[in-house]
Steps between C-alpha positions, in 0.01 A plus 500: 500500500531858378198700402512652157489876513193619317676824411784356295699735280356514150728585210413808304503455122821704478672281759387188317636627167829591664525153658419324172752707302767430759426126489519492117838678508632255759394203291641650181830565678533133580507256215169343584441162344124524544408789271130441567546671836629818335233488229227458761625794704528720191145410402373585849698826499356595161144443627563711810647793305207510258247511784629839618 
């Protein structure tokens, strides 16, 4: 069994925003049947950008 590294890489807020924006664009590019996924990500992205 592997030990979990206690010093795992933490995302900076900028990296997290970049990742979320990229994910939203990917989902918008595809014709996603489940629009709740996109709406949820947009909502999360909006919260993160206002915290700055």
